[in-house]
Phi, psi and omega in degrees: 000134182290144172279147179263134177238135169247116174271121180251109188253126173267109187288346184247002180286155176072198185239002182236158181287147178246018183301329184276348186299311180303320178296320179293322176298312179302323186281322192249346179292143182280097183286351173285336182253335189228146160252148189211162176219144178244127177232149180255141175283150182239347181197165179299131181092351182292323179298318179297316181299314180295319181292321179298317179293321179298317179297319178297329181275358177085018176298136186285322186220132169250120181257121176274119177251098184164205181262195184297329178294316177294317178301315180298315180301312181293314185296317183292341179279341187241008177299146178059033173232165176289346182290131181264152176266129168246156182227128164247101189286119180224028183260191180271337181243314177056046185298311183293317179299317180295318179301318182277001181058040172277127185300145175281347175283125186300314181301315181294325177295322177294322179297326175293323176298321178298322177293320171058050172273115186251135175231150174275118185237168182276160167213170183237166177223128176240116182047042178089354181259116179292143172223155185238337174256281185220159168220170178171184180213164186101216188296321182294323177291321179297316178291324176301321179294314180294323178297317179295323180288337184292331178079356178242144182256176173104159183296331180295316178297320181296313178299321179301316180291324176299316179296315184291321188264337185299327181285340184260339190287134179252126178301154179244170176256132183233138171256120182249132180228129172226194185289352179261352179139193184236140177216150180246134181227142162268122191221149173285323175200156171234122182236143174243123190242124169270323174246178194275339192220161173286324188140166182056029181059035173261103191268107176276333181220080188303333184262004185294144178231145178268009183227016182257359179074012181224154172252147176273126178258128183240123174249116178262112182284159181303147179217158179271171187292336177288336179274344186300314181301321181292321177298319177298317179298318179300323181294323181274345177263004181062033180238016183299326182293349178268352183288143178290345180271000185246132170244134181224151169202169180242144179202167178262336183211139184219136174247132183235132175241133175235172189288338183202164175300158181187186183276142167236172172225151172230115186053038175089351178271121183276149176205145178277136178221176180291175178294330180266132184231134175243131178235131179222153182258128178258108188283132176051042187265354181218142178263128184227137171286123185246173176271109182294340180280349182283344182244108184302327184293338184258010180280133173278148182306320183282001178255359188300315182296315179296320181296317180297319179297318180296316181296319177300320178299316180293320179298321179297318179296314181298316181299318179297318180294319180297320178300314179298315182292328176299320177296320178298319180296316179298319178297319178300316180300316181295320180295317180297318180295320177297319182294328180269000182056039181279000000 
C-alpha cells in the first residue's frame, strides 16, 4: 500500500523562487511508493493547520517546503503522532535541514524522501512554544525580533541587524536552575540547543545531538568589540565551545529567571514572554525523515559510493558557506573598527 505525502509549501519563505518545486516533485518522487498532494500556505499559521489536519487524517508524511519557520509550523503540528516530518529546505537559514545534512538541492532532498528513513528524534519546548533547532534569549532573540520587523529575509539583512544592534545591546543577568543546582550569570545570550546551529552553518552548539535526550545550554558571557570577530569566526568554524567566553552544560529541563519580561525566540521566531522562562526537552517526540548517509554506522556496503558522493556534496556546500560567512565577519570587523575610530 502506498504511503501518503502532503507537501506543504510556503511560497514566500527564503530568498529564492519555489516555482520549480512542484515540477521537480512530479518528476522525481517515487510514485510506486507514494501518493502525494501539494498545497500552498496562504497566511501565517496555515502550515500548522494543514499539517494538524493531515496527521488527524492519517497522512504518513508531511513535507515542509520552506525555511525554519515553515518547518517549525509543520513539525509542531505532528509531534507525538505517527506522521513523519520531511524537509525540502528552501529558506534563508535552513538550520534543521543543515544539522540533519539534508541537501539544499531540491532534487536530492526529494531523493531522500524516496529512501524514507525515519527516526524518532528529540524536540524542545520553551514557555509552551515547541522548537526543533534552538531557542534562547538575549542578543539572538533581540536580533530575531529586529530581523522580523525588517520585512526582508536573507543573511545580508541578518548581518545588517547584527551590525546595527550589536553596538547598542546591553547584557542581562540570568538565574539558571536545573536538577544540579542554581547559578547566576551576566550574559550576552543564553541559548538552548536541540540541534547544532542557528542556520547558514552558524554553529551555536557544535556538539548538540537530536537523539541524546538532552539539550545543550550555551551561556555567552559579555565580550568587547575587539573580541567579536573571533567569536563570529568560532561560530562558523564549529569551535565556539572552545571559546573562553562560552559556558556550556547539558540538561533535560531548565528554569531561567531574568529581571523583567522580554523577548525570546524559538527557531528564530521572536515572542514576548514573562521574566520566568521554562525550557524542557521532549525525548523521541517527533518522527523525521533523515539522511541515511549522514551516519557512517548505518551505511550499507552497496551504498558507500553514493554516500561518499552525497557527503562530498554537503562538504562543498559547507565550505562555500564558510567562505561567504568569513567575508561577512571581516566586513563586520572593519565596520566596528571604523565606528570605534580604531
